[in-house]
C-alpha positions in Angstrom: -11.4 -14.3 -11.0 -10.7 -11.0 -9.1 -13.2 -8.4 -10.2 -12.1 -4.8 -10.1 -13.9 -1.4 -10.1 -11.8 1.5 -11.4 -12.8 4.9 -10.0 -11.2 8.1 -11.5 -12.7 11.2 -13.0 -10.1 11.2 -15.8 -11.2 8.7 -18.6 -7.6 8.5 -19.8 -6.4 7.3 -16.4 -9.2 4.8 -16.2 -8.3 3.4 -19.6 -4.6 3.2 -18.6 -5.4 1.3 -15.4 -7.7 -1.0 -17.2 -5.0 -1.7 -19.8 -2.4 -2.4 -17.1 -4.7 -5.0 -15.5 -5.7 -6.6 -18.8 -2.5 -8.5 -18.7 -2.8 -9.8 -15.1 -4.0 -13.4 -14.9 -7.0 -13.8 -12.7 -8.0 -10.1 -12.7 -10.8 -8.5 -14.6 -12.0 -4.9 -14.6 -15.8 -5.2 -14.4 -16.9 -1.5 -14.0 -15.7 2.1 -14.0 -16.9 5.2 -12.2 -16.0 8.9 -12.6 -16.9 10.2 -9.1 -17.5 9.0 -5.6 -21.3 8.8 -5.8 -21.1 6.8 -9.0 -18.5 4.6 -7.4 -20.7 3.6 -4.5 -23.6 2.9 -6.9 -21.4 0.8 -9.2 -19.9 -1.1 -6.2 -23.4 -1.9 -4.9 -24.3 -3.2 -8.4 -21.3 -5.3 -9.3 -19.8 -6.0 -5.8 -16.1 -5.9 -6.9 -13.4 -7.7 -5.0 -11.2 -4.6 -5.3 -11.9 -1.0 -6.0 -9.1 1.3 -7.3 -10.1 4.7 -5.9 -8.8 8.1 -6.8 -9.1 10.9 -4.3 -9.5 14.2 -6.1 -12.8 13.9 -8.0 -15.9 16.1 -8.6 -19.2 15.6 -6.9 -17.7 13.4 -4.1 -14.0 12.8 -3.5 -12.5 9.5 -2.6 -12.2 10.1 1.1 -15.8 11.1 1.5 -17.0 7.7 0.1 -14.2 5.5 1.4 -16.1 4.2 4.5 -19.0 3.0 2.4 -16.8 1.6 -0.4 -14.7 -0.3 2.1 -17.8 -2.1 3.3 -18.5 -3.2 -0.2 -15.0 -3.9 -1.5 -11.3 -3.9 -0.6 -10.1 -0.5 -1.5 -6.7 0.3 -3.1 -6.2 4.1 -3.3 -4.5 5.3 -6.5 -3.9 9.0 -6.6 -1.4 11.7 -7.4 -1.6 13.1 -3.9 1.3 12.1 -1.5 0.1 14.4 1.3 1.0 12.7 4.7 -2.3 13.7 6.3 -4.3 12.3 3.4 -2.4 9.0 3.4 -3.0 8.6 7.1 -6.7 9.4 6.8 -7.2 7.0 3.9 -5.5 4.1 5.8 -7.4 4.8 9.0 -10.6 5.1 6.9 -10.4 1.6 5.6 -8.1 1.6 2.6 -5.9 -1.5 2.3 -3.3 0.1 0.2 -2.1 3.4 -1.3 -0.2 3.9 -4.6 1.0 7.3 -5.9 0.8 8.0 -9.7 4.2 8.1 -11.2 5.7 5.9 -8.5 4.6 2.5 -9.6 4.6 0.4 -12.8 2.0 -2.0 -14.3 3.7 -4.9 -12.6 3.4 -3.4 -9.1 -0.2 -2.4 -9.8 -1.0 -6.1 -10.6 0.8 -7.3 -7.4 -1.0 -4.7 -5.3 -4.4 -5.8 -6.6 -3.6 -9.4 -5.9 -2.3 -8.6 -2.4 -5.3 -6.5 -1.5 -7.7 -9.1 -2.8 -6.0 -11.6 -0.6 -6.6 -9.4 2.5 -3.2 -8.0 2.7 -2.0 -4.4 2.6 0.2 -2.6 0.0 2.0 0.7 0.1 4.1 2.0 -2.8 7.6 3.2 -1.6 6.5 6.9 -1.8 3.4 6.2 0.4 5.4 4.0 2.8 8.0 6.7 3.2 5.3 9.3 3.9 3.5 7.1 6.3 6.7 6.3 8.2 7.7 10.0 8.4 4.2 10.8 9.8 4.4 8.1 12.5 7.9 9.2 13.5 6.8 12.8 13.8 4.1 11.7 16.2 6.3 9.7 18.5 9.6 10.7 20.1 12.7 9.2 18.6 13.6 7.7 22.0 10.3 5.9 22.3 10.5 4.5 18.8 14.0 3.3 19.3 13.0 1.6 22.6 10.1 -0.2 20.9 12.3 -1.3 18.0 14.9 -2.7 20.4 12.1 -4.7 22.1 11.0 -5.9 18.7 14.5 -6.8 17.9 14.8 -9.0 21.0 11.3 -10.4 20.9 11.6 -11.7 17.3 15.3 -12.5 17.5 16.2 -10.2 14.6 19.8 -9.8 13.7 21.4 -6.3 13.4 21.7 -6.7 9.6 17.9 -7.5 9.5 17.3 -4.4 11.5 19.4 -2.4 9.0 17.2 -3.8 6.2 14.0 -3.0 8.1 15.1 0.6 8.8 15.7 1.2 5.1 12.5 -0.6 4.1 10.6 1.8 6.4 12.2 4.7 4.5 10.5 3.4 1.4 13.6 2.1 -0.4 13.3 -0.6 -3.0 15.3 -3.9 -2.7 17.9 -2.5 -5.2 18.3 0.7 -3.2 18.7 -1.2 0.1 21.3 -3.4 -1.5 23.2 -0.3 -2.7 23.1 1.4 0.7 24.2 -1.7 2.6 26.7 -2.9 -0.1 24.9 -6.1 -0.6 23.5 -8.0 -3.6 19.8 -7.7 -4.3 19.4 -11.4 -3.8 20.9 -11.1 -0.3 18.4 -8.3 0.6 15.6 -10.5 -0.6 16.8 -13.3 1.6 17.0 -11.0 4.6 13.5 -9.8 3.9 12.2 -13.3 3.7 13.7 -14.1 7.1 12.3 -10.9 8.6 8.8 -11.5 7.3 9.0 -15.1 8.7 10.2 -14.0 12.1 7.7 -11.2 12.4 4.8 -13.3 11.2 3.9 -10.9 8.5 3.0 -11.4 4.8 4.7 -8.5 3.2 6.4 -5.1 3.2 3.5 -3.0 4.4 2.8 -5.2 7.4 6.5 -5.3 8.3 6.8 -1.5 8.1 3.6 -1.0 10.2 4.9 -3.3 12.9 8.4 -1.8 12.8 7.1 1.7 13.1 4.8 0.9 16.0 1.5 1.2 14.1 0.5 -2.4 14.6 
């Protein structure tokens, strides 16, 4: 059973997140907290496998307690803030994933919790797009292109797989990638399966991080 601590200052949001996870097999919300200090206290008490962490909270915000929480639990940030700087600081600070309110559904939340509990990362398309734009702003386009060409050769990726990776890094869903490349969604899923296998990664976030030079 994957135990979850829900941290948000809004009780309505906490109730909604709890309700979303009630239907996920093997997942159970064991505690809630309304600010950062309470979150750390509750995490020490119940030792959750995963903590869902908001950023903007009174007393102590999410970023200020992220370091300590990440030593007690795997942290999945869930907030309304899609600021590139904040996303980067949260990921560097120890968060395993980042979801933006309004950009995910209950099904994705469940998959994200399961992935984070298994030691993997998870970025919603909005957060992935922001993270990718931030990385690309820090490195010259020429350097990025050179690294990607080396990755292409090293892992024997096809040009079509490169096209899929490029769009994945932009934060597009499988359906959107299929539309852009005039493919079926099933074909896109097959391409992604081959890409993940060749790169030796377990999912979308790790593939994006490798492709954009952050891993």
